[in-house]
N, C-alpha and C positions, 0 to 999 in steps of 0.2 A: 165855694168848697174852701175850707181852711183845716189845719192839723195844727193844734198848739199853738194858735194865733199867726199860723203861714198861712198867705192866701198860695194855694197850688194853682189857681189858674195865671200867677205869674212866674210859677217856676216850669221848664221846661220837663220832659217824660224820663230824659235820658241826657246823659251829657254830650254835650258835641264833639266829633273828633278833632283831631289837631286841624287847624287852620281853617275852621267852622266857627260860625257864630249862631246861637239859637235866634230864630225871627218867629215868633208868635203871632206876626200881625198877619203879613203875606208872604208868606214862604213860598218857595216851587212846591206844588200841590199836582196829584194823581185825581183830584176830585172830579175836574171836568172830562178829563179821559175817561172815566168810571161811569159817568152820567151818560156820556156819550155813546158808550161801546154799549150799556145797558137800553138806552131808548132804541138805538138801531136796531140790536137783535130782536128785541121783542116785537119791533115794527115787523121784522121780516118772519121771525118763528109762529106768534100767534095769527097771522092771515093763513099761513102754511097749514096749522092745524085747524083752522076752521073751515078751508077749503078740501082738506082729505075726508074731515067727518060729514061733511056736508055731500061730497061727493058718494061717500058709502052709508048715507044715513037710511037707505032702506034696508040695510043689512049689515049694522056694525058688528066686527068681529073681535076676538080679543085684542089684537093688538091695537083696534081703534080706541077700545078702553083704556088700556094702558097708555097712550099717547095722552087723552085727555087728563089721566091724571099726572102724566109727566107736565102738559101743558101748565095745568093749575099750579102744581108744586113748584114749577120753574117761575111763576109770576111772584110768589110767596117770597121764594128763594132771592129773587131780585128786588123785590121790596126792600126785604131786609138788610141786603147788601147797600142798596141806595143810602139807607138809614145811617151807613158807616162812611159815606162819601167824605164828611171832613176829616176823618182821619189816614187820608192818603197822602200823608206829609212824613217826611222824615222824622224818626223818634225824636230828635233834639228841638224839633219845630211844633212840636205837640205839646200843648198845656196839660200838666199834670193831673190837672183837674177832670180832665176828659175822661179818664180811666175810673169809668164809676161803675155802677150795677146796671145801668141800662144798659153800657157798653157789654157787660159780660152776658147778659141775657142775651144780646144779638150775635154774638160770637157761638152763644149755647144753640142757637136757632139755625144758624148756618150750618155749623157740625150736624145737627140733629137731622135737619132735611138733606142733607150730603146723600145719606144712605137711601132718600127714595128716587136717586138718579137712574137706581136700577131700574126703574119703569121704563126708561127712554131706552135703555139698551134692550129690553126685553121685548119691546114692541118691535125692533127691527129685527129679531131672532125671529117672533111669532110670525113677521111677515115673511120672513125666508122660509119658514115653517109651510106655508100657503101656498107660496110658489114652487117649492121643491119638494111636494110632499110625496112625488112618486119614487125617489132615491131612497131607502131605507137607511142606508149609510149617513146621508146628511140629515136625514129626518134623527137620528141619534145624536150625532154632533150637535145639532140644534137643541135637545133637550140638555145634554152635558154643557153647553155653552149656558143655557138658563138657570141652569143650577149653580155654574161657578160664577156666574154672575150677580145673582143674588146674596152668595157666600162672600162675594168682594165688598156688596157695599151696605148690605143690613146688618151687619156688624157695629157699624158706626153708629147707628140709633142707640143701641144699649149702651155703648161707650161713651157715647157723650150723656146720657141721661146719669151714668154712675160717677161721671169725673168733672163733669162741667158746671153740675147743679150744687147750690150749696147745701151740707149737712143740717140736720135736726139741728135749729137753735141758730145757723148761720145765716148770716144776710147775704145778698148778692153781690153787696161793695165788697163785703169781708173775703169772699171769693178771690178778690184779686191778689191776696197776698199768700193764697195755697195753689194755686196754678202754678207758679213758678217749679214746685215740688214734684210736678207731675209732669214736668217738661221731658226727664228720661223715659217715660212711657207714651205719652203723646205723640211726640214729634217721630219719634220713629216709625210708631204705627201709621201716622200721616203718610211719611214716605212710603212704607212698606203699601199702603193701599192704592196711593197714587202709582205705584210700580206696577201693581196687580191690575189696575184699572186699564192702564196702558195695554199690556199683554191681552186685556179682555175685546179691548179696540181693535189691536191687529186681528185676535182672533177672527173676529166680526167682520174686519177687512177680507181675509182670507177665504172665510167658509163658502161662499159660493161660486169662487173662482174655479175651483175643479168640475163642478158640474155646468158651467156656461161652457167649459173648454171642453167637453163631451157630447154638448148638442151637436144635431147634425144640422149645420149653419155655415155658409160661407165665410172664410177667414174675414170680411170685412164685417159681416154682421156679427161675429164671435167680438171682434173689437168692440165693435159699437157698444155690447151688451156688457162686456166687461168694463168699457169706461162708467156705464151707470153703475154699475156696482161698486165702483173704485171711489165713488162720491164717498164712502166711507173711510178714505184716507183722509178727509178732512177731520174727523173724531180722533185719528192716531195723530196728524200734527197737533192738536188742542190738547189731546193727553201729553204728549211730550214736554209741551209748553208748561203745563201746569204741573208737571212731575220737576220740572226746573225750577219753577219758584217755590215749590215744597220744600225743596232740597236748600235755597238760598234762605227760605225763612227760617230754617232750623240751625244755619249758621249766623242767620241775624236775630234771632229770637231775644238778645238782650240788648242789644244796642240799635236795631233800627227796625223792630218786628211790625211797626204800622207801614211802612213804604212795602216790605216785602209781601205782606197779608195783603194789602191792595192790589199788587200785581197779581197775586194768587187769585184772588177774588175776581180779576177782570178775566183771567185766564179761566176760571171755573166758569164762569157766565159764556166765555165762548164755547166752552165745550158742552154745556148744558143745551144751547140755544143752537147748537150743529145737528142735534138730535132727529129733530123734528123736519128738518129741511131734508137731511137724507133720507128718512123715511117717505115725504112725500113724494119725492122724484120718483125714486124705486117704484112708489105704489102708481104712480102715474103710466109709467113705464109699464108695469104690469098690467094695468088695466087697458091699455093701447092693444096691447099682446092678446088679451082677453076677447078682444072684439075684432081681432083681426086688422085693426088700425096699424099701419107703418108708421112709427113715429124716429124720431132721431133728434139727440141730445148734439146741438150745437158746440165744438171745441175749437179755439182758435189755434191749436195745436193739431196736427194729425190730417186724415182726410174726412171731408163732410159729403154725403149724398143728398140727394132729393128723398123727401118722403111726404106723407101725407100731412104729418105734423112736427114742426121743426120747434124745438123747446130751446130759449135763449135768455141770456141775463140783458139785461139795458146796456150794461157796460161792453159785452160782444156784439151788441146789436148795431154800435153805434162805429164799429171798426172799419177798416176799407176791406177786409176780408169776406166780411159779411155782407158789405153792400155789393161787390161783384157777386157773391153767390146769388143774391135776392135780384139782381141784374138778369143773369143767365136763366133764372126759373120765369122770371117776366118775358125775357125774348123766344122761351120757350113755350110759352102759355100754359106753364103749369103752377103760376101764383094766383091764388085763389082769394083769400084775404090774408090780414095781418091784424090778429087781434094782441091787444095791449092788457093783460090781466093786473087788477089792484092800480090801476092808473089814476084813482083818485088821491092815492098817496101824495102825488105832486102839490094837491094843494093844501093838502095837510102838512105838509114838511115845510122847514127852514131853507132859506135860500141856498144854503151850503149842501143841503141832502142829496147825494147822488146825482150830481149835476149832468150824469149822462143822459137822464130820463128827460131833460130839457131838448136835447138833441135827436132824440127819434122823431120830433115832426120833420126835420130835414133830411132823414137819412130813407125815411117812408113816404 
């Protein structure tokens, strides 16, 4: 690509700061980090969604359909972001020719699909509706949450279509020169949306807590139930990180937008993929309770008890604490069997993927 005889591929997209030198060949990059996060998160979230749909296949509910939509859109969202992995450099290390129509289309699609993140949050709220349908107050609060959820995310779709697509007679490449004029609108909107999304995740996290506290359960069982619904706290943490990078992107838009955008992409991927993980754990707990099966999610901190089903991650399963717990159950004749779900991922993964999986044999 050239402009007036100038080879833009030999020029950096921004001037380097004092003390830095542009490196267009092999500069520091977040490309491998972005690809690694995308791969691991999809390996985790896609099987979780598949398991949930398989479990509920006889009677799919609205929440299940929303999770399916969320999963499909998340795969598309991740695929688009992966096409932008090479931009994970400081802007003064990015060739100017990389900013082309193809790049502008990808940025538009990311903004467009962001509006559909609402389906994941809606799935969790709908699941709450199924669990807490007895409580009228909670039922109303859930519907309020659903309305607010769509009001936060859906406007991103028409805004992306209006501001991030070329006008009649304008090419995608020409859009590069008009987008800077829209920064006073798009940057504050992105930060405001990130802040509203954080409040939405806090709302989802807090919503079930009063109901659980009112249940006629022992203190121990209440704590265990609260711990399960507290998994939504992961989404809150991801939203905080995403908001931090949205603010950083606004500050660095002219000097280092590519690095800040890649950091934002990574945090958005984490945020999107946490939703099905949270939804499945809570759904498994609900199904155990419906069938009278005593279940317990192991935690490395706090009190753990014996139960018919113990849910635990591979990382926690190889700890000394869990090893002692299993030995006590075995000594009392209370250990029936150990089931390792999705164990085939060990065969499909690389040598460095979740090393604790390889230690399970020695522990069990």
